[in-house]
C-alpha positions in Angstrom: 0.0 0.0 0.0 1.4 3.3 -1.1 1.0 6.5 1.0 1.9 8.8 -1.9 -0.5 11.5 -2.6 -1.7 11.8 -6.2 -0.1 14.7 -8.0 -2.6 17.2 -9.1 -1.9 18.9 -12.4 -1.1 22.6 -12.2 -3.7 25.1 -13.1 -2.9 26.9 -16.4 -1.5 30.4 -16.1 -3.9 33.2 -16.6 -3.4 35.9 -19.2 -2.5 38.4 -16.4 0.2 36.1 -15.0 1.6 35.7 -18.5 1.7 39.4 -19.1 3.4 40.1 -15.8 6.0 37.5 -16.5 6.6 38.9 -20.0 6.9 42.4 -18.6 9.4 41.2 -16.0 11.4 39.5 -18.7 11.5 42.5 -21.0 12.5 44.8 -18.1 15.4 42.5 -17.2 16.6 42.3 -20.8 16.3 46.1 -21.1 18.6 46.6 -18.0 21.1 44.1 -19.4 21.3 46.1 -22.6 21.5 49.5 -20.8 24.3 48.6 -18.3 27.1 48.3 -20.9 26.0 51.5 -22.6 25.9 53.3 -19.3 29.6 52.5 -18.7 30.5 53.5 -22.2 28.7 56.8 -21.9 30.3 57.6 -18.6 33.7 57.1 -20.1 34.9 55.6 -16.9 35.0 59.1 -15.4 37.3 60.5 -18.0 35.9 63.3 -20.2 36.4 62.5 -23.8 35.6 65.9 -25.3 38.8 67.7 -24.2 41.4 69.4 -26.3 44.8 71.0 -25.7 45.2 74.8 -25.8 48.2 77.0 -25.0 48.2 79.7 -22.3 51.0 82.0 -21.1 50.8 81.6 -17.3 52.0 84.6 -15.3 51.0 83.6 -11.8 49.7 80.5 -9.9 48.0 80.8 -6.5 46.6 78.0 -4.2 43.2 78.9 -2.8 41.1 77.1 -0.1 37.5 76.7 -1.1 34.3 76.1 0.8 33.6 73.0 -1.3 33.9 69.8 0.8 34.6 67.7 -2.4 37.2 70.1 -3.8 38.7 71.9 -0.8 41.5 73.5 -2.8 42.1 74.9 -6.2 45.0 76.5 -8.1 44.2 79.7 -9.8 46.3 80.4 -12.9 46.5 83.9 -14.3 47.5 84.2 -18.0 48.2 86.8 -20.6 46.1 85.2 -23.3 43.5 83.0 -21.6 40.8 83.5 -19.0 41.5 82.7 -15.4 42.3 78.9 -15.3 41.2 76.7 -12.4 42.8 73.4 -11.5 41.3 71.2 -8.8 42.3 67.5 -9.4 44.0 65.8 -6.5 44.6 68.9 -4.4 44.9 68.5 -0.6 46.0 70.6 2.4 49.4 69.0 2.0 50.1 69.6 -1.7 48.2 72.6 -3.0 50.7 75.3 -2.1 53.7 73.2 -3.2 52.0 72.5 -6.6 51.1 76.1 -7.1 54.8 77.0 -6.5 55.9 74.7 -9.3 54.4 76.9 -12.0 56.8 79.3 -13.8 56.0 82.3 -15.9 55.9 80.3 -19.2 53.5 78.9 -21.8 51.6 75.8 -20.7 49.4 73.5 -22.6 46.1 73.1 -20.8 43.4 70.4 -21.5 40.0 72.1 -21.5 36.5 71.3 -22.8 36.6 71.5 -26.6 33.8 74.1 -26.7 36.3 76.6 -25.1 38.7 76.4 -28.0 38.3 78.3 -31.2 39.0 77.0 -34.6 42.4 78.7 -34.7 43.4 76.9 -31.4 43.0 79.9 -29.1 41.0 79.7 -26.0 37.7 81.6 -25.9 37.0 84.1 -23.2 35.3 82.9 -20.0 35.5 84.4 -16.6 37.0 81.1 -15.2 37.9 78.0 -17.1 38.4 74.6 -15.5 41.4 72.8 -16.8 41.6 69.0 -16.6 45.4 68.6 -17.0 48.4 70.7 -17.9 52.0 70.4 -19.1 54.7 72.8 -20.1 54.4 73.8 -23.7 57.1 72.6 -26.1 59.9 75.1 -26.6 60.2 76.7 -30.0 62.6 74.8 -32.2 62.5 71.5 -30.3 
């Protein structure tokens, strides 16, 4: 004598249950498609629309800000560009020292491409954030 209970067949899914399942499946697929595009569009945190321009730096000053995320900035004055602002990686310990490394000389600065004219000069703005900088190549080298 067997004590096994007879297995009752499952009730067929209703139209509503099928629609909910289909909607869930489509939503999961949609997110799987969007995730890689999200990483691509973010550029892993590195702006891709930047270009180099040349500015003749005359003075560099470290300034403390009221911004908790960017507590320091270096303000670069120039003869042919607007006031340039550099903020990447600055701390209480390194801001003054880094500002003192600037000489009165031409520097290539990496700025948003909309700030650079067709001839390569930098358009006027009150302040312009630079993303990186380097000494400009010397004439004849």
